C-alpha positions as CSV (number, residue, x, y, z in Angstrom):
1,M,-1.6,50.8,24.1
2,S,-4.5,49.1,22.4
3,A,-2.8,49.4,19.0
4,K,0.3,47.7,20.5
5,K,-1.9,44.8,21.8
6,S,-3.6,44.5,18.5
7,A,-0.2,44.2,16.7
8,Q,0.9,41.6,19.2
9,T,-2.3,39.6,18.6
10,Q,-1.8,39.8,14.9
11,C,1.8,38.6,15.2
12,L,0.7,35.6,17.4
13,T,-2.0,34.7,14.9
14,C,0.5,34.8,12.0
15,F,2.9,32.7,14.0
16,S,0.2,30.1,14.7
17,I,-0.8,30.0,11.0
18,I,2.9,29.5,10.1
19,N,3.2,26.6,12.6
20,I,0.1,24.9,11.3
21,M,1.2,25.3,7.7
22,S,4.8,24.1,8.5
23,Y,3.5,20.8,9.8
24,L,4.9,17.9,7.7
25,V,2.9,14.8,7.4
26,L,4.6,11.6,8.7
27,A,4.8,10.0,5.3
28,R,6.9,12.9,4.1
29,K,8.8,13.5,7.3
30,W,9.9,9.9,7.5
31,R,10.5,9.3,3.8
32,P,13.6,7.2,3.3
33,Q,16.7,9.3,2.6
34,G,19.2,6.5,2.0
35,F,19.2,2.9,0.7
36,D,19.5,1.6,4.3
37,D,16.3,3.4,5.2
38,L,14.2,1.4,2.7
39,V,12.0,-1.2,4.4
40,G,11.0,-4.5,2.8
41,Q,13.0,-4.0,-0.4
42,E,16.3,-5.6,0.6
43,A,16.9,-7.3,-2.8
44,I,16.5,-4.1,-4.8
45,T,18.6,-2.2,-2.3
46,R,21.4,-4.7,-2.7
47,I,21.2,-4.7,-6.5
48,L,21.4,-0.9,-6.7
49,K,24.2,-0.6,-4.1
50,N,26.3,-3.2,-5.9
51,S,25.7,-1.6,-9.3
52,I,27.0,1.7,-8.0
53,S,30.0,0.1,-6.2
54,Q,31.0,-1.8,-9.3
55,K,30.3,1.2,-11.6
56,K,27.8,-0.9,-13.6
57,I,24.9,1.6,-13.6
58,A,22.2,0.9,-16.2
59,H,21.1,3.8,-18.4
60,A,17.4,3.0,-17.8
61,Y,15.4,1.4,-15.0
62,I,11.8,0.4,-14.6
63,F,10.6,0.5,-10.9
64,S,7.3,-1.3,-10.7
65,G,5.1,-2.4,-7.8
66,P,2.1,-1.5,-5.6
67,R,1.6,2.1,-4.3
68,G,3.5,3.3,-1.3
69,V,6.3,0.7,-1.3
70,G,9.2,3.1,-2.0
71,K,9.6,3.3,-5.8
72,T,9.8,7.0,-6.2
73,S,11.8,7.3,-2.9
74,T,14.3,4.8,-4.3
75,A,14.6,6.7,-7.6
76,R,15.5,9.9,-5.6
77,I,18.0,8.0,-3.4
78,L,19.6,6.6,-6.6
79,A,19.8,10.2,-7.9
80,K,21.5,11.3,-4.6
81,A,23.9,8.4,-4.8
82,L,25.0,9.2,-8.4
83,N,25.4,13.0,-7.9
84,C,26.6,13.1,-4.4
85,E,29.9,15.2,-4.0
86,N,31.5,12.1,-2.4
87,G,30.2,9.7,-5.1
88,P,29.0,8.0,-7.0
89,T,28.5,6.1,-3.8
90,P,26.0,3.6,-2.4
91,S,25.9,5.7,0.8
92,P,25.2,9.3,-0.2
93,C,26.1,11.8,2.5
94,G,22.8,13.7,2.5
95,T,24.4,16.9,3.5
96,C,26.2,18.2,0.4
97,A,24.6,20.7,-1.9
98,S,23.6,18.0,-4.5
99,C,22.0,15.7,-1.9
100,T,20.2,18.6,-0.2
101,A,18.8,19.8,-3.6
102,V,17.5,16.3,-4.4
103,K,15.9,16.1,-1.0
104,D,14.2,19.5,-1.3
105,G,13.2,18.9,-4.9
106,T,15.2,21.8,-6.3
107,S,18.0,19.9,-8.1
108,I,18.3,21.0,-11.7
109,A,20.0,17.7,-12.5
110,V,17.0,15.6,-11.4
111,L,13.8,16.1,-13.4
112,E,10.6,14.5,-12.0
113,I,7.9,14.2,-14.7
114,D,4.3,13.2,-14.0
115,G,3.5,10.7,-16.8
116,A,-0.2,11.2,-16.2
117,S,-0.2,14.9,-17.1
118,N,2.8,15.0,-19.5
119,N,1.8,12.0,-21.6
120,S,1.7,13.4,-25.2
121,V,4.3,12.9,-27.9
122,D,5.1,16.6,-27.7
123,D,6.1,16.3,-24.1
124,I,8.5,13.5,-24.9
125,R,9.9,15.4,-27.8
126,D,10.7,18.3,-25.4
127,L,12.3,15.8,-23.1
128,R,14.5,14.4,-25.9
129,E,15.6,17.9,-26.8
130,G,16.8,18.5,-23.2
131,V,18.5,15.1,-22.8
132,K,21.4,16.0,-25.1
133,Y,22.6,18.9,-22.8
134,T,25.0,18.0,-20.0
135,P,23.8,18.6,-16.5
136,L,24.9,21.8,-14.7
137,G,24.5,20.6,-11.1
138,G,25.8,17.0,-11.1
139,R,27.5,14.2,-13.0
140,Y,24.3,12.7,-14.3
141,K,21.0,14.1,-15.5
142,I,18.3,11.8,-14.0
143,Y,14.8,11.7,-15.4
144,I,12.2,10.2,-13.1
145,I,9.0,9.6,-15.0
146,D,6.2,8.7,-12.5
147,E,3.1,6.8,-13.6
148,T,4.9,5.9,-16.8
149,H,2.1,3.5,-17.9
150,M,-0.1,6.6,-18.5
151,L,2.1,7.7,-21.5
152,S,0.3,7.5,-24.9
153,T,1.5,4.9,-27.5
154,S,3.0,7.7,-29.6
155,A,4.8,9.0,-26.6
156,F,6.3,5.6,-25.9
157,N,7.4,5.3,-29.5
158,A,9.1,8.7,-29.3
159,L,10.9,7.6,-26.2
160,L,12.3,4.4,-27.8
161,K,15.3,5.8,-29.6
162,T,16.4,7.9,-26.6
163,L,16.2,4.8,-24.3
164,E,18.2,2.7,-26.8
165,E,21.0,5.2,-27.3
166,P,21.0,7.8,-24.5
167,P,23.9,10.2,-24.0
168,P,26.3,9.0,-21.3
169,H,25.2,11.6,-18.7
170,A,21.5,10.6,-18.9
171,I,19.7,8.0,-16.7
172,F,16.0,7.2,-16.9
173,V,13.9,5.8,-14.1
174,L,10.4,4.8,-15.2
175,V,8.1,4.4,-12.2
176,T,4.8,2.5,-12.6
177,T,2.1,0.6,-10.7
178,A,1.0,-1.1,-13.9
179,P,4.0,-2.7,-15.6
180,R,1.8,-4.7,-18.0
181,K,0.7,-1.5,-19.7
182,I,4.3,-0.6,-20.7
183,P,5.2,-1.9,-24.2
184,A,7.6,-4.8,-24.5
185,T,9.9,-2.6,-26.7
186,I,10.4,-0.3,-23.7
187,F,10.9,-3.2,-21.3
188,S,13.6,-4.6,-23.4
189,R,15.6,-1.4,-23.2
190,C,15.5,-1.1,-19.4
191,Q,16.5,-3.0,-16.3
192,H,13.3,-4.0,-14.5
193,L,13.3,-4.0,-10.7
194,P,10.0,-5.2,-9.2
195,F,9.1,-3.8,-5.8
196,R,7.1,-6.1,-3.4
197,R,4.4,-5.4,-0.9
198,I,5.9,-4.9,2.5
199,S,5.1,-7.5,5.1
200,A,2.8,-6.6,8.0
201,Q,5.5,-7.4,10.5
202,K,7.9,-4.9,9.0
203,I,5.2,-2.2,8.8
204,K,4.4,-2.8,12.4
205,D,8.0,-2.5,13.4
206,R,8.4,0.7,11.4
207,V,5.2,2.3,12.8
208,R,6.2,1.3,16.3
209,H,9.6,3.0,15.8
210,I,8.0,6.2,14.3
211,A,5.3,6.4,17.0
212,S,8.0,6.1,19.7
213,S,10.1,8.8,18.0
214,E,7.1,11.1,17.6
215,D,5.9,10.5,21.2
216,I,2.6,9.0,19.9
217,K,0.8,6.8,22.4
218,I,-0.6,3.9,20.5
219,S,-1.4,0.3,21.7
220,D,0.1,-2.8,20.1
221,S,-3.4,-3.9,18.9
222,A,-3.9,-0.5,17.2
223,I,-0.5,-0.8,15.5
224,E,-1.5,-4.3,14.3
225,M,-4.8,-2.9,12.9
226,V,-3.0,0.0,11.2
227,A,-0.5,-2.4,9.5
228,R,-3.4,-4.6,8.3
229,A,-5.3,-1.7,6.9
230,A,-2.2,-0.5,5.1
231,D,-2.3,-3.7,3.0
232,G,1.5,-3.8,2.3
233,S,1.9,0.0,1.7
234,M,4.3,1.8,4.1
235,R,3.0,5.2,3.0
236,D,-0.6,4.2,3.7
237,S,0.4,3.0,7.2
238,L,1.9,6.4,8.0
239,T,-1.1,8.3,6.5
240,I,-3.4,6.2,8.7
241,L,-1.2,6.9,11.7
242,D,-1.5,10.6,11.0
243,Q,-5.3,10.2,10.9
244,V,-5.6,8.4,14.1
245,T,-3.3,10.8,16.0
246,A,-5.8,13.6,15.0
247,F,-8.6,11.3,16.2
248,S,-7.3,10.7,19.8
249,S,-4.3,11.5,21.9
250,E,-4.1,7.8,23.2
251,I,-4.8,5.5,20.3
252,D,-6.4,2.0,20.9
253,A,-7.8,-0.6,18.6
254,D,-11.4,0.6,19.1
255,G,-10.4,4.1,17.9
256,V,-8.8,2.7,14.8
257,K,-11.8,0.6,14.1
258,D,-14.2,3.6,14.4
259,L,-12.0,5.8,12.3
260,L,-11.3,3.4,9.4
261,G,-14.6,1.5,9.6
262,I,-12.9,-1.8,10.1
263,A,-15.3,-4.7,11.0
264,D,-14.9,-6.2,14.4
265,I,-13.7,-9.8,14.2
266,E,-16.4,-10.9,16.7
267,M,-19.0,-9.5,14.3
268,L,-17.4,-11.3,11.4
269,A,-17.3,-14.5,13.3
270,E,-20.9,-14.1,14.3
271,V,-22.1,-13.6,10.7
272,S,-19.8,-16.4,9.5
273,A,-21.2,-18.9,12.1
274,A,-24.8,-17.9,11.2
275,V,-24.1,-18.5,7.5
276,I,-22.5,-21.8,8.2
277,D,-25.3,-22.9,10.5
278,G,-28.0,-21.8,8.1
279,D,-29.3,-19.4,10.7
280,R,-30.8,-16.8,8.3
281,E,-32.7,-14.9,11.0
282,K,-29.3,-14.2,12.7
283,V,-27.8,-13.1,9.4
284,I,-30.5,-10.5,8.9
285,S,-30.3,-9.4,12.5
286,V,-26.5,-8.8,12.4
287,I,-26.7,-6.9,9.1
288,S,-29.5,-4.7,10.6
289,E,-27.2,-4.0,13.6
290,L,-24.4,-3.0,11.2
291,V,-26.7,-0.6,9.4
292,D,-27.8,1.0,12.7
293,K,-24.2,1.5,13.6
294,G,-23.5,3.2,10.2
295,A,-21.0,0.6,9.1
296,D,-19.8,0.5,5.5
297,L,-21.4,-2.7,4.2
298,K,-19.0,-2.8,1.1
299,S,-16.0,-2.8,3.5
300,F,-17.7,-5.4,5.7
301,A,-18.3,-7.7,2.7
302,K,-14.6,-7.4,1.8
303,D,-13.6,-8.2,5.4
304,L,-16.0,-11.2,5.4
305,V,-14.3,-12.7,2.3
306,E,-10.9,-12.2,4.1
307,F,-12.4,-14.0,7.2
308,F,-13.6,-17.0,5.2
309,R,-10.2,-17.1,3.5
310,N,-8.6,-17.3,6.9
311,L,-11.0,-20.1,7.9
312,L,-10.0,-22.0,4.8
313,I,-6.2,-21.6,5.4
314,A,-6.7,-22.6,9.1
315,K,-8.6,-25.7,8.0
316,F,-5.8,-27.0,5.9
317,V,-2.7,-25.7,7.7
318,K,-1.3,-27.3,10.9
319,K,0.1,-24.0,12.2
320,P,-2.1,-21.2,10.8
321,E,-0.4,-18.6,13.0
322,E,2.7,-18.9,10.9
323,I,0.8,-17.9,7.7
324,L,-2.1,-15.8,8.8
325,D,-1.5,-12.2,9.9
326,L,-3.7,-12.6,13.0
327,S,-3.3,-12.1,16.7
328,E,-3.5,-15.0,19.2
329,D,-7.0,-14.1,20.2
330,E,-8.1,-13.9,16.5
331,I,-6.6,-17.3,15.8
332,K,-8.7,-18.7,18.7
333,I,-11.9,-17.1,17.2
334,V,-11.1,-18.7,13.8
335,S,-10.4,-22.1,15.5
336,R,-13.7,-22.0,17.3
337,I,-15.7,-22.0,14.0
338,L,-13.6,-24.6,12.2
339,P,-15.4,-27.8,13.6
340,K,-18.7,-26.5,12.3
341,I,-17.8,-26.9,8.6
342,S,-16.1,-29.4,6.2
343,P,-13.3,-28.3,3.9
344,D,-15.2,-28.9,0.7
345,L,-18.2,-26.9,1.9
346,L,-15.9,-24.1,3.2
347,T,-14.2,-23.9,-0.2
348,L,-17.6,-23.6,-2.0
349,M,-18.8,-20.9,0.5
350,L,-15.6,-18.9,0.0
351,S,-16.0,-19.1,-3.8
352,E,-19.6,-17.8,-3.5
353,M,-18.6,-15.2,-0.9
354,A,-16.0,-13.7,-3.4
355,K,-18.8,-13.4,-6.0
356,A,-21.1,-11.8,-3.4
357,E,-18.4,-9.2,-2.5
358,L,-18.3,-8.1,-6.2
359,D,-22.1,-7.8,-6.3
360,V,-22.2,-5.7,-3.0
361,R,-19.4,-3.5,-4.2
362,S,-21.2,-2.5,-7.5
363,S,-24.7,-2.5,-6.0
364,F,-26.9,0.6,-5.7
365,S,-28.4,-1.1,-2.5
366,P,-25.5,-2.7,-0.7
367,R,-27.8,-3.8,2.2
368,L,-30.2,-5.7,-0.1
369,S,-27.3,-7.2,-2.1
370,L,-25.5,-8.4,1.1
371,E,-28.6,-9.8,2.7
372,M,-29.6,-11.8,-0.4
373,S,-26.1,-13.0,-1.0
374,L,-25.6,-14.3,2.5
375,I,-29.0,-15.9,2.7
376,R,-28.3,-17.7,-0.7
377,I,-24.9,-18.9,0.6
378,S,-26.5,-20.1,3.9
379,F,-28.6,-22.6,1.9
380,L,-25.3,-24.4,1.1
381,S,-25.2,-25.5,4.7
382,T,-27.9,-28.1,3.9
383,L,-25.5,-29.9,1.4
384,K,-23.9,-33.0,2.8
385,P,-20.1,-33.5,2.5
386,V,-19.1,-35.9,-0.3
387,Q,-17.6,-38.4,2.1
388,E,-20.8,-38.4,4.3
389,A,-23.0,-38.9,1.2
390,I,-20.8,-41.9,0.1
391,E,-21.0,-43.4,3.6
392,N,-24.8,-43.0,3.6
393,I,-25.1,-44.7,0.2
394,D,-22.9,-47.6,1.4
395,A,-25.1,-48.0,4.5
396,L,-28.2,-48.6,2.3
């Protein structure tokens, strides 16, 4: 009887381990599977769909842009569209053997190559040898070279001839986050499609939809904070969402702040007002409070530069809420500080703040660097605005 119970316990343990290991992170689970699933890349989606419909498919593409905006996903969708049993079609079925193989990463007609680890001329020579053979599992043989900018100069040179005169069944998709590092000779042989950062509003809408589908309880303010922390990257937003779901069952803005180390806007406003007023004692007091809380001073310095930038935009723009990615309460906090400072002094302070952020980021003692930088910038508050100085001279 005890042996039977022991066997049952072992089976339950194995089943639990399998369940844990089978968990798929949100960024992979919700990866776009068709052109219509891509968010924030409408122009590129239209170009590729029209190219397929009109049978004007280029032999080589360069997909460039920031991380996490859909470059590799788009390359895979393109591979699906070209080799789908119902295609080539701008709307791949997603259920045929070819589409399923691409989705699972098992397609022998789609070769994904990591440019960072396969960057030698010998690797490209091997690729060239394989290009001439027709694909076994589809119409086209698609080569997706990720991190293309990591290829060596000799590897790029070895790739030139193949890109110039590829066999009719071969299509290359070069994916990169650093297009400037790719030689002009490669660029001239490819169709370049630049991917853009995804707007915060589109990220918020997508995160809200996924949270609802996954039954994740998250407040609107927390979603706003996740979208801002993602900085235009859909993948980063879903990675952050995964993190915060592990942090708490009901996610609010405070939980996201604690997890990501995001500075509270009230604290940013307090430091900014102290610097503008020349209240150096207050500056030191707030930094001491941040250190006691275990805050990341390098991240705080970065957030402070962003806050001063928001102040500057709000100073010159009549409707800052249309440009700044801030909530109504945050706009009120920014507006509260604006009367304290002139536009020319604010511009000067922002310039110095940007330099200070670089110093803090590279400093061995971030606290000392931040304190000295903010104290130095606070002395600018004693400067008179140009117009006021002219009026004072005229009054003499």
